[in-house]
Structures are given as structure tokens and as C-alpha cells.
PLY file of the C-alpha trace (Angstrom):
ply
format ascii 1.0
element vertex 119
property float x
property float y
property float z
element edge 118
property int vertex1
property int vertex2
end_header
-18.14 -63.25 -6.47
-18.84 -59.55 -6.00
-20.56 -60.14 -2.68
-17.73 -62.42 -1.53
-15.16 -59.77 -2.46
-17.21 -57.13 -0.64
-17.18 -59.34 2.46
-13.38 -59.57 2.27
-13.16 -55.80 1.92
-15.43 -55.39 4.95
-13.08 -57.54 7.03
-10.00 -55.67 5.85
-11.34 -52.11 6.03
-13.86 -52.55 8.86
-16.32 -50.54 6.75
-19.28 -51.78 4.76
-18.80 -50.96 1.11
-21.04 -53.44 -0.71
-22.88 -50.65 -2.52
-19.66 -49.41 -4.08
-18.79 -52.89 -5.34
-22.21 -53.44 -6.93
-22.28 -49.93 -8.40
-18.82 -50.47 -9.92
-19.97 -53.80 -11.35
-22.96 -52.10 -12.97
-20.75 -49.41 -14.52
-18.30 -52.01 -15.81
-21.11 -54.07 -17.37
-22.51 -50.98 -19.10
-19.10 -49.93 -20.39
-18.46 -53.47 -21.63
-21.75 -53.55 -23.52
-21.16 -50.14 -25.09
-17.61 -51.05 -26.04
-18.70 -54.38 -27.51
-21.36 -52.76 -29.68
-19.02 -49.99 -30.77
-16.20 -52.34 -31.68
-18.33 -54.96 -33.41
-20.14 -52.48 -35.62
-17.01 -50.51 -36.50
-14.95 -53.63 -37.16
-17.62 -54.90 -39.53
-17.57 -51.55 -41.29
-13.79 -51.78 -41.66
-14.03 -55.12 -43.48
-16.66 -53.76 -45.86
-19.82 -55.32 -44.46
-22.97 -53.36 -45.31
-26.20 -54.30 -43.56
-28.31 -52.49 -46.16
-29.54 -54.87 -48.82
-29.49 -57.87 -46.50
-26.91 -59.86 -48.45
-23.25 -60.61 -48.00
-21.02 -59.21 -50.71
-18.48 -62.03 -50.65
-17.11 -65.02 -48.78
-14.58 -62.85 -46.96
-17.35 -61.01 -45.15
-18.88 -64.27 -43.93
-15.45 -65.28 -42.61
-15.14 -61.96 -40.74
-18.64 -62.38 -39.31
-17.66 -65.80 -37.96
-14.47 -64.38 -36.49
-16.13 -61.38 -34.82
-19.21 -63.19 -33.49
-17.89 -66.69 -32.68
-14.11 -67.00 -32.47
-13.28 -63.69 -30.78
-15.99 -63.96 -28.08
-14.97 -67.57 -27.39
-11.34 -66.54 -26.94
-12.33 -63.70 -24.61
-14.57 -66.03 -22.63
-11.67 -68.48 -22.26
-9.52 -65.68 -20.81
-12.31 -64.78 -18.37
-12.72 -68.42 -17.34
-8.98 -68.65 -16.68
-9.11 -65.50 -14.51
-12.07 -66.84 -12.54
-10.33 -70.20 -12.07
-7.35 -68.40 -10.53
-9.49 -66.23 -8.25
-7.93 -66.57 -4.78
-11.13 -66.34 -2.72
-12.21 -69.96 -2.24
-15.42 -71.22 -0.61
-13.45 -72.29 2.47
-11.77 -68.90 2.82
-15.07 -67.10 2.33
-16.64 -69.28 5.02
-13.97 -68.11 7.47
-14.63 -64.52 6.46
-18.39 -64.92 6.95
-17.91 -66.47 10.39
-15.63 -63.59 11.32
-18.17 -61.02 10.13
-20.97 -62.82 11.98
-18.92 -62.83 15.19
-18.07 -59.17 14.74
-21.74 -58.29 14.22
-22.65 -60.17 17.40
-19.83 -58.81 19.55
-19.42 -55.30 18.23
-16.53 -54.10 16.12
-14.52 -52.80 19.08
-14.33 -56.23 20.74
-12.98 -58.10 17.72
-9.20 -57.91 17.56
-8.46 -60.45 14.81
-6.48 -59.15 11.91
-7.51 -59.49 8.27
-4.15 -61.12 7.56
-5.49 -64.33 9.11
-7.64 -64.71 6.02
0 1
1 2
2 3
3 4
4 5
5 6
6 7
7 8
8 9
9 10
10 11
11 12
12 13
13 14
14 15
15 16
16 17
17 18
18 19
19 20
20 21
21 22
22 23
23 24
24 25
25 26
26 27
27 28
28 29
29 30
30 31
31 32
32 33
33 34
34 35
35 36
36 37
37 38
38 39
39 40
40 41
41 42
42 43
43 44
44 45
45 46
46 47
47 48
48 49
49 50
50 51
51 52
52 53
53 54
54 55
55 56
56 57
57 58
58 59
59 60
60 61
61 62
62 63
63 64
64 65
65 66
66 67
67 68
68 69
69 70
70 71
71 72
72 73
73 74
74 75
75 76
76 77
77 78
78 79
79 80
80 81
81 82
82 83
83 84
84 85
85 86
86 87
87 88
88 89
89 90
90 91
91 92
92 93
93 94
94 95
95 96
96 97
97 98
98 99
99 100
100 101
101 102
102 103
103 104
104 105
105 106
106 107
107 108
108 109
109 110
110 111
111 112
112 113
113 114
114 115
115 116
116 117
117 118
């Protein structure tokens, strides 16, 4: 999806910016991982879970573990799936964008007069 979005940006801006899209994706992934680790460990600390000793101190902690490591990630994944489902760049639309970019590469950018609004 990142490459498809970069293609759309190339059509609209007439500049190649794929590197920026992939760099931003890498930063977002790293921030997401850091945030996930920070939140999960601190939330477990807030509910009284102690990793030292290797045993749960009560049934409440097991419930919180299930919530933090099963229910919450599943809910977040459902939100992500919904966002992806509603993503407006379809395979057909991307095909038109690719054909446009291929024509532009073959003809030169100055000879292509089509507007990005056609996409």
C-alpha cells in the first residue's frame, strides 16, 4: 500500500518521493513498537504484576494479562482492518495510475498534460 500511495503522490506532485514514504513508514513502525513496549510494561506495573518470582499473585493479574495481550491487540487490529478496508486506492485505480506513470516515463513529463484529478 505504501508503494501504491507513493505512485499516487508521484502523479499528483510530478515528483518522485518514494523514499520519503518508506522512511516515514519505518519511523512509524519503530515508534509503534516503542510505544507498545512502553505501554504494555507500564500498564502491567499499574495493575500490580511483578515478573520477579515467575508467579502470578492473583486471578486479577491473569485477567489483566489476557486483556493486555489478547483483547486489546485484537480490538486494535480490527480498527486497522476497518481502515484498510475503507482505503480509497483500489487495484483498478492503481492500474490507471501505473499506466499514466508508464506513459509519462516514455513520453517525458513535459508532454503529458493529464491532470491528477482524473484518478
